[in-house]
N, C-alpha and C positions, 0 to 999 in steps of 0.2 A: 469648726466651720470657717473662721477667719483664716486659719492656716491653709485649709484646702482651697479657699478662694485665692489667697496669695500665691500658692503654688500654681494654680490654673492660670492666673494672670501672667506669671513669670514664664510659663511654657508657651503661652500665646505670643508673648513679647519677644521670644527668641527669633533672631533674624533668619531668613530663609537659607543663607549661606552657611549657617551653623548647624546644618542637619547632621545628625549622628549617623555614622556608618557602622552597623553592627559587626562588619568584618574587619574594620580598621583596627590598627594597634598603634601604640606610640612608636614612631620610627627613630632609629639612630641617625646620626648625621650622615653616615654612609648610605643608609637606606633612603634618606630624603633626597640626596644627590641622584641616586640611581632612579628613584621614582620620577623626579623631574626630567631626567634625560629620556626616560621611556615615553613620557607624555609628549615630548618635543619631536619635531621633524628633523631639526638641525640644532646642534649645540657647538659653540665655538668660543675661544678666547679671542677678543677683539678690542680694538681701541675705537671709541666713539669720537669721530672727527667733528670739529666745529665748522660751521654753525649747525645747530638743530633748527629745523624750520619753525615758522610761526604756526600756531594751532589753526586747523581748518576742519570743516565737517568731514567726517569719515563716511564716504559714500558706500562702503561695504555693509553698512548697517542701516536699519530703517530710520528715516529722517526724524520721525517723531521721538526717537530715543535721545536725540541731541548728542550723539557720540562725536567727540572731537579727537583729532589725532595730530601727531607731529611726525616728521620724517627725519631720521638720523642716518648719516653715512657711517659705516663701520669698516675699519681696516682689519681684516682677519689676521690673526697671529698664528693660531693653531686650531685645527678642526678636531673636535672631540666626538662628534656624531654627524654623519652626513658631510656634504661639501657643496658649496656653490661656486660658480665661476666668477672671476674678476678680482682685481686688487682692492676694490671697494664694493660693498653691498649696501643697499638701502633697506632699512627696517622701519616699520611703523610702530608707534606706541600710542595706544588710544585710551580714552576714559569717557565715562558717561556723566558722572556727577561731580566728583571732586577732582580738580585738575591735578594730575599726578606726574607731569613731565619734568618737574624740577630736579628730581634725582638723576634722571638721564642727562639733563642739561649740565649738571654739576660735574659730569665726567668728560664732557665734550672738550676736545683740544688739550687734554692733560696727557703729556707723554709718559708720566710716571704711574698712571693708573689705567687699567683696562677693566674688562668685565667678562665674566662667563655669561653668554647670552643664550637664551632658550627661545628658539624660533618655531613658528607654526605658519604654514601656508594657508592663506585665505584668498580665494580667487587668484589674481596674478601678483599678490603682494605677500611679503614676509612680515609677520607681526612678532613683537615680543610677546611670548606666551606667559600670561599671568597665571601662576600656579598657586592653588590653595590646597594644602594637604587635607585628606579626609579626617574628620573628627571622630576619634574612637569613642566607644561607650564610656571608657574610664581613662582618665589621664589626658595630657596634652597631645596634639598631633605628632610632635617630635621632641627630642631632647635638645634642640637647637632653635630657640625662638628667633634669633637674629637672622638665621638662614631662611626660616619660614617667611619672615617679613620681607627679605630681599627677593625671594622667589615670587612674591605677589606682584612685583613690578616686572618680572620677566628677565631680570639680570642680577648678577652678584658682582659687585666691584671687587677688584683684586689689585693690590699694589704691585709694582714691577718686581720688587725683591721677592715676592711670593709666586710669581708666574710659574717658574719651572717646577717647584715642589708641588704646587696644587695641581698643575696639569698632569704631572707624572702620577700623582695619587689618583686623580680622576680617571686617567687612562686605565690604570690597574683595576679600579673598582668597576668601571664600565665593561672592561673585558671579562671580568669574572661574572658580571650580571648579564652578559650577552646583550649589551647595548651596542648595536652594530655601528661601526665607523665605516666611512667610505662614501661613495656617491649617493646622492639622494635622488 
């Protein structure tokens, strides 16, 4: 009886975002990158330019949610999926409860570090798309927890010495997975 009650309490206490997807399976690193690219409207390698704006209310969401956002300017280095016009693009990073813009700020103005950014269009703005892989019935969402963690912010930091090798690898994977590159 106590065991059944404990199990019931544990199941009720699971957060809503930890819903199990019966069709999901543990993804390889390659599958995780491909999944993230398919969910995004635009994927690029870019440098986050300083400064990142101060937080302000995000007007694309209901005011009662208390969503905040910052704006970052990004200098595109290479387009992996889709393409936007301009030498610089503005992207928004938002959060509702826990302020999560420090990771983005840590990249701003660093010439030796860029990021693979996953963007989604909302109204007239481009947002960093926060990606959370589906939870399979058995096992973890992927075999790469650090990549999963990075995708939850909408970008994956990349050091300059790894730019070319990672971009070449992603182009190959995205081509094989039919993740379309070109105009958005």
